[in-house]
C-alpha positions as CSV (number, residue, x, y, z in Angstrom):
1,M,-20.5,65.3,-23.7
2,V,-18.4,64.7,-26.7
3,D,-14.9,66.1,-26.7
4,P,-14.6,67.8,-30.0
5,R,-10.7,66.9,-30.3
6,R,-11.7,63.1,-30.0
7,G,-15.0,62.9,-32.3
8,D,-17.2,60.3,-31.2
9,A,-17.2,59.4,-27.5
10,D,-16.8,55.8,-28.2
11,T,-13.7,55.9,-30.1
12,F,-10.2,56.4,-28.9
13,D,-6.9,56.9,-30.6
14,A,-3.7,54.9,-29.7
15,E,-2.4,57.6,-27.3
16,D,-5.6,57.4,-25.3
17,L,-5.5,53.6,-25.0
18,H,-1.8,53.1,-24.2
19,G,-1.2,56.2,-22.2
20,D,2.2,57.9,-21.5
21,P,4.7,55.0,-21.2
22,S,6.7,56.8,-18.5
23,T,3.6,56.6,-16.1
24,T,2.8,52.9,-16.4
25,L,3.7,50.8,-13.5
26,A,5.2,48.0,-15.7
27,D,7.8,50.5,-17.0
28,E,8.5,52.1,-13.6
29,S,9.2,48.6,-12.0
30,G,11.1,47.3,-15.0
31,D,9.2,43.9,-14.7
32,T,7.4,43.9,-18.1
33,D,9.6,41.1,-19.4
34,A,9.4,38.9,-16.4
35,R,5.5,39.2,-16.2
36,A,5.5,38.4,-20.0
37,G,7.6,35.4,-19.6
38,A,5.5,34.2,-16.5
39,V,2.4,34.5,-18.7
40,D,4.2,32.6,-21.5
41,D,5.1,30.0,-19.1
42,A,1.7,29.6,-17.7
43,T,0.2,29.0,-21.1
44,D,2.7,26.8,-22.7
45,G,1.1,23.6,-21.8
46,P,-1.0,21.6,-19.3
47,A,-0.5,22.5,-15.8
48,D,1.1,19.9,-13.5
49,P,-1.5,18.0,-11.4
50,P,-1.8,19.4,-7.9
51,A,0.3,17.6,-5.4
52,D,-1.4,15.7,-2.6
53,A,-0.6,14.2,0.7
54,H,0.0,10.7,-0.7
55,G,2.1,11.9,-3.8
56,G,1.7,9.9,-6.7
57,H,0.3,6.8,-5.1
58,A,-3.0,8.4,-4.0
59,A,-5.1,7.0,-6.7
60,G,-3.6,3.4,-6.3
61,E,-4.2,3.8,-2.5
62,E,-7.9,4.8,-3.1
63,D,-8.1,1.6,-5.5
64,A,-6.8,-0.7,-2.9
65,L,-9.2,0.8,-0.2
66,D,-12.1,0.3,-2.5
67,T,-11.1,-3.4,-3.2
68,A,-10.7,-4.0,0.5
69,R,-14.1,-2.3,1.1
70,E,-15.6,-4.7,-1.4
71,R,-14.0,-7.7,0.1
72,I,-15.3,-6.8,3.7
73,E,-18.7,-6.4,2.2
74,E,-18.6,-9.9,0.6
75,L,-17.7,-11.5,3.9
76,D,-21.3,-10.9,5.3
77,L,-20.0,-10.1,8.8
78,A,-22.3,-9.2,11.9
79,G,-23.8,-5.9,12.1
80,S,-25.9,-3.4,10.2
81,G,-26.2,0.4,9.7
82,A,-23.8,2.8,11.7
83,D,-22.3,0.0,13.7
84,Y,-21.4,-2.0,10.8
85,D,-19.9,1.0,9.1
86,R,-17.7,1.8,12.1
87,R,-16.6,-2.0,12.2
88,R,-15.7,-1.9,8.4
89,D,-13.9,1.5,8.8
90,A,-11.9,0.1,11.8
91,V,-10.7,-2.9,9.7
92,L,-9.8,-0.5,6.7
93,K,-7.8,1.7,9.2
94,M,-6.0,-1.5,10.3
95,Y,-5.3,-2.3,6.6
96,E,-4.2,1.1,5.8
97,H,-1.7,0.7,8.8
98,L,-0.4,-2.5,7.2
99,R,0.0,-1.1,3.9
100,E,2.1,1.8,5.2
101,R,4.5,-0.7,6.8
102,P,5.0,-3.3,4.0
103,G,7.0,-6.4,5.2
104,E,6.7,-5.4,8.9
105,R,5.0,-7.7,11.4
106,V,2.1,-5.9,13.1
107,S,0.6,-7.3,16.3
108,K,-2.8,-7.3,17.9
109,S,-1.5,-4.8,20.4
110,D,-0.2,-2.6,17.6
111,F,-3.8,-2.5,16.4
112,R,-5.1,-1.9,19.6
113,D,-3.0,1.1,20.1
114,L,-4.0,2.3,16.6
115,L,-7.7,2.0,17.3
116,D,-7.5,3.2,20.9
117,G,-10.5,5.4,21.7
118,T,-12.1,4.8,18.3
119,D,-15.7,3.9,18.1
120,V,-15.4,0.5,16.5
121,G,-19.2,-0.4,16.4
122,Y,-19.1,-2.6,19.6
123,G,-19.8,-1.8,23.2
124,G,-16.9,-3.9,24.2
125,G,-14.6,-1.9,22.1
126,F,-11.5,-3.3,20.5
127,A,-11.8,-6.6,22.1
128,S,-15.2,-7.3,20.7
129,L,-14.1,-6.0,17.2
130,W,-11.0,-8.2,17.5
131,A,-13.1,-11.4,18.4
132,N,-16.0,-10.8,16.0
133,W,-14.5,-9.5,12.8
134,V,-10.6,-10.2,12.9
135,K,-10.1,-13.3,14.8
136,G,-11.7,-15.9,12.5
137,S,-13.1,-18.9,13.9
138,G,-15.3,-21.8,12.9
139,D,-17.5,-20.3,10.0
140,R,-16.6,-16.7,10.7
141,P,-13.9,-15.4,8.4
142,N,-11.1,-13.3,9.4
143,A,-11.8,-9.9,7.9
144,L,-8.1,-8.7,7.8
145,D,-6.2,-11.4,6.3
146,T,-8.9,-11.8,3.4
147,L,-7.6,-8.4,2.3
148,P,-5.2,-8.0,-0.5
149,G,-1.7,-8.6,0.4
150,V,-2.2,-9.3,3.9
151,E,-0.8,-12.5,5.4
152,L,-1.1,-13.9,9.0
153,R,2.2,-15.1,10.2
154,G,1.9,-16.7,13.6
155,D,-0.1,-14.1,15.6
156,D,1.3,-11.2,13.6
157,Y,-0.1,-9.6,10.2
158,V,2.2,-8.5,7.4
159,F,1.5,-6.7,4.2
160,E,3.4,-8.1,1.3
161,V,3.9,-6.0,-1.8
162,D,3.5,-7.8,-5.0
163,S,7.0,-8.4,-6.6
């Protein structure tokens, strides 16, 4: 039904739309200005990008891992399918470990500890991965020291940051 005091049911006057200011929540709590400021702040410009676990270096880290993954693929090392993927991922995990410790010497036993219990795509576990993918011999390349920034020093590996 149409209220005769209002006229058409679809039209409202200003008092109907705004209500009594003494009964609004904003006026009771006194936070109208704070909320208005928050809205203004939120719409002033582009939002800050969300922070991630790697900080500002996440994109660079992903690029480095992509490059490492491509280099490993170019080596044409033994394996195929899921086994090959596990072997590649194990070498990439070693590479990440090195990148997190620039300038530090990392030994075979450090890598063994890192991958302990990880399925590395060989029935013989870490020792087989090391012998077949990491320890280069003859015509078989060393998958780890061919990666960007990795140097073999004696029996240890070091990640050197470009100066």
